[in-house]
N, C-alpha and C positions, 0 to 999 in steps of 0.2 A: 428412044426412051428406055427400051428394054435393055439395050447395051449399057446404058448408064447405071441402071439398077443392078445389073449383073456385076459391074465394076465395083460398086459400093459394097455389095454383098461379099465379093472376093476379098476386098480390103479388110472388111470386118472379120472374116474367117482368118486371114493372115495375122491380124492383131491378136485374136484369141489364141492362135497357135504360138505366137511369140510370147505371150504371157505364160502359157503353159510350159513352154520351153524354158523360160526364165526360172519359174518355180521348180521345174524338174532338174535343171542343170545346176543352179546356184543355191537354192534353198534346201535342197536335199543332198548337198555335198557330192554332187555327181562328178565323177572323174572317169574319163574314157579309157585312158591307157596308164594312168599314174598308179604306182604301187603305194598303197597307203598303210601306215603302221596300225597294228591292232593291239588290243588290250583285253586279256581274259581275266574275269573276276568271278569267284564262286559265291553263291548266296544260298541261304536256306529257303527263301521264297522271294518272289519279285513284285508282289503286290500290284499286279496289273501292268508291269512294264512290257512294252511291245517292241518289235523290230521297227526301226526307223525313228524311235524316240531320240531326243537330243541328248548329247553328252556335254555337260557343262564343267568347265574348269574355273574355279573361283568366280562362277557366275557367267563366264564367257562361253559361247558356243564353240566346241572343240571337235565335234564329230557327231556320229550317230550310232545307235545300237544296231549291230549287224545281224546278230543271231542270238537265240536263247535255246539251250539244250538241257533237257531234264534227264538225269541218270538215277533211276530208282535204286541202284546198287550202291551208290555213293553215300557217305555219311550225311546226316541230316543237314549239317551246316554247309555242305558243299555239293548238294544234289542238283543244283541248277548252275550251269556255266553260261555267263553272259559275255559275248564277244562284242567289243566296241571298236568301230572303225574311226581312227583319229585323223584329223587334218594334217597333223605333223607330230613327230615323236614327243612324248611327255615323260621327262625324268621324274621319278618318284623318290622322295627322301624319307628318312626315318621320321615317323609322326604323321604320315599321310593317312587319309581316310577316304573311303569310297562308299557311297550310300545311294539308295533309291529314294527320291523325294517326290512329293506332289508338285506338278507344274502350277496348278491353280486349285482353288477350292471346288471348282466345278468338275475337275477331272484332269487326266493326263499325268504322265510320269516323266521324270528326268533322271539320268544317271549323273550324280553329282560327285566330282572328284576334287579333293583338296590335296595338292601335291606335297604338302608338308612344309616345314620351315626352311628358309634358304640355307641355314647353317647345318642342316641335318645331313647325315651320310646317305649316299645314293643306295637305293634298293636294287639288288641284282635283278636282271631281266628274267632269269629263270625261276625266280621265287614265286610260289603260289600266293595269289592275292585273294583276300576275303573281303566281302562287303556286308553292309547292314541295310535294313529297311527302316527309314524314318517313319515315325508314327504319323498317321493321318490326323489332322486337327479334329475331325469329327469323331474318330476313334478315341483320340486322347480325351475329348470331352466326355465320351461315353465311359471310358475308364475312370475319369474323375468323378462322374456321377455315381458309378458303381462303388468306387471306394468310399464316397461320402454317403452311401445309402444307410449304413448302420448309424453313423453319427446323426444324420438327418432324421432318421426314425426315432432315435433317442431324444432329439430336440423336440420333435413333434409330440412325443409322449409326455415330455416334461411340460410343454405348453398346454397340453390337454389337462394335465394334473393341476397346473396353475389356474386355468380357466374354471375347472371344477371347484377349486378352493374359493375363487372369486365369486362364483355363483352361490356357494354355501355361506358367503359372508365372512370368510377367513382373511386375515391379514388386513393391512391398511386399505388397499384398493377395494377389497371385498366389503369392508365396513363402509367405505365411501359410497359404494353402490347400494348397500342394503340398509345400513344404519342411518335413519333420518336425523338423529341428533348430531352424529358426526358430520353429515352433510350440512346441517345448519351451522355447526361450528366452522366448517370450511368456508361457508358463505360469509360468516361473520369475519373470519380471518381475511378473506378476500376484500370485503368492504373496508376493514381496518387498513389493509395494505393500500387500498385505493385512497383512503383519507390521508394516510401517511405520504403517499406520492403527491397528493394535492398540496399538503403542507410543505413538502420539499419544494414543490413548484413555486408556492408563494414565497418561501424563503429565498429561492433563487431570484424571483422577481424583485424582492426587497433588496437583495444584494446588488442587482443590476441598477436599481434606483438609488443606491447609496444610502439606504436606511440602516440604522443600527451601527454598532462599532465595526463589525466586519464589512458592512457596506461602505462605511466611510473609509476604512482602510483600503478597499478596492478602488474607490472613486475619488477620494479627496487627496489631491496632490500634497496639500499642506500637511495633512496627517501622515502621509507617507514620508514626507521630509522629516517630520518629528521622529518617526520610527527609525529612519536612516541615521539621524543624528544620535538617537539613543543607542543604536547598535554600534555606531562609531565610538561613542563614549565608553560603552561596555568593552569594546575591543581594546581601547586605550587602557582601561582599568586592568584588564587581563594582562596586557603587556607590562604594566607597572607591577602587578603581582608576580609575573615571571621574573622581572628584574630583581624584585625583592628576594624571591626564592634563590635566584642565582647569587645575589650578594650574601644570603645566609649560608649557602653552600661554600662560598669562597671565604667566609669569615669576615665579611665587611658589614658595617652598619650595626644598629642597635639590636635588631632581631638576631643577628649572628652572635652578638655579645650575650644576649639572653640565653641562646642555645648552647654556647660553647664556653662561657666563663665558669670555671669550677667554683670560684668564690660565691658567685651569684647562685649557683645551683645549691651550694651548701647552705646559704641563707634561706633559700626557698625551702629546702628540706627542714631547716630548723623551724621556720614559720609553720610548716605543716605539722611538725611534731608538737609545736605549742598548741595549735588548734586541736590536735588529737588529745593532748593532755587536758584541755578545757572540756572537751566532749566527755572524756572519761570522768572528770570531776562532776559534771552535770549528771551523768549516769549514776555516779556514786552518791548523789544528793548533797554534794559539798557546795557551799556558797549560796548566795541568794537565788540565782537561777536554778541551781540544783534543788533547793528546797521547794521553789515554786513548781518545778517539774515533778518531783518525787514525793512530796509530803501530801498524804491523803487528807490531812486536816485542812490544808489550804483549799484543796479541791472541794471539801465539804462546805467550807465557809463561802466559797464562790457559788456553790449550788444553793446554799441557804439564802445568799443575797439575791440571786436571780429568782428564787422562789418567792421571797418577800416582794420583789418588784412585780412578779406575775400576780400576786394576791392583792396588789394595790397598797401595800404597807409602805410608810415613809413618804418623803417628798417625791422621790423619783418614781416610786410605785404609783402614787396618786396621779402624777403627770402622765404615766403610761396607761393606767387602767381607768381612772375616773374621767368620763367624757366631759363633765362640766368644766373641769380645769382646762381641758383641751379647747372647749368652746370659749372660755374666758381668754385664754392666750390668743386664740384666733381672732376674737373681738378686738383685743388690744392691738394685735398686729394690723388688723384692718383699719382701726382708728389711726394708728401711726402712719399707715399708708395714705389715709385721707389727708392727714395734717401735712405730711411731706408733699403730697400732690398739690395741696393748696399753696404751700410755700414755693414749689416750683412754678406755679401759675401766678405767683405774686398776690394772692388773696390774703386779706387780713393784715393786721399790724405787722406781724413778723414777716409775712410775705413781702409787704411793701418795704420793710426795713432791709430785707435781703436783696430784693430785686429792683426797687425803685431808685434810680440814680438821683432824682431830685431830692428825695428825703435824705439820701446819703450826703449830698452837697449841703443841705440845710443843717443837718446835724454837725457836719464838719465846720460850717460857718459859725454855728452857735458855740461849738467847743473853742474855736479860735477867739471869739468874743470873750468867753469866760476866762480863757487863758490870759488875754491882754488885761482884763479887769483885775485878775489876781496879781499880775505883775505890777499894775499901777498902784494897787493897794499896798503891795510890799514896798514900793518905792516911797509912798506917801506916809508910811507908818512913823518914821522919826519926826517929821514936821508936826504931825498930829499930837504926838507925845509931848513935844516941846511946848506947843500952844496950850495944851491942857494944864501943864505944870505952871506956865507963865501966868495964866489967867486965874489959876487957883490961889495965887499969892494975894490977889486983891479981893 
């Protein structure tokens, strides 16, 4: 039992050593005898970069930081020399950039290399290289807050002034908070808006129910068809108008003749000149209409006549002013209306004569009898004369 536990413990130790060897040899770019290329870059500061940190080329792991050397006598932008051990040679081209960046927000640094565009010229190996330090996100946020401190302070001061004015009842918001009348007006406006919204809702419901003209237009297919036919007719009419306009422009038809015939234009001009002459004569007081328009005596006579009518003088004045004449005319018209109503209903002798077919037939029969009697008398007149002469001789 003890030997078995010892064997398990030994295997566990070997596994741990194997894992450590893997991380040591492969994840730390370990090379036992290989000669690895190096890259020296000068910085003003390293922002916490340490030996063993990763070297990334376009985001790919390309080596590690081998050493950092500080030279206090060197210029400020080149006082720290960073030596990077690369997995393989890295050609740099014009436009390259080397910077120290944060690995994560929680910490750690990387040496980031962008080798430059592929069409750039190669940078000589003996050229001194300079790098930059990318700003930490937290530091960038701090700088942003620092830069925004003054504007933010100004905004806060402005807000404080606004709140002070509101508390003092200045401005619309201040009046809303302080002035009770304005608050009541606002409440009234809100209530009115609520009523308006309710009215709009009722109108929408009526439209959906097909009430009113708009509702019928929305829901009645027959009315829609009528509108469609009307629009079609209107379109056809507009087409006809366009055709007429085209004919007029091309000189065809009556309209074109009216627009383009010089003789007709001359006649129209003459007619207008005649009308202008008549108007001038009227303005000059010539002729009957001119006298009526311009003679003040006629105007005085008309005024005198209307005054007499207003005073009740004469027949027309009496009819206009005296109420008893109006009452008499009204009584006569009512009596005539009663008589005509009786005639329409067939009441009385005239009504029966007008509307009773039996009386009409009796009168017609009587007239026929009288007519035949007169004809018989006319035919018997010679015999009667002869008889009277004959018997008078005895």
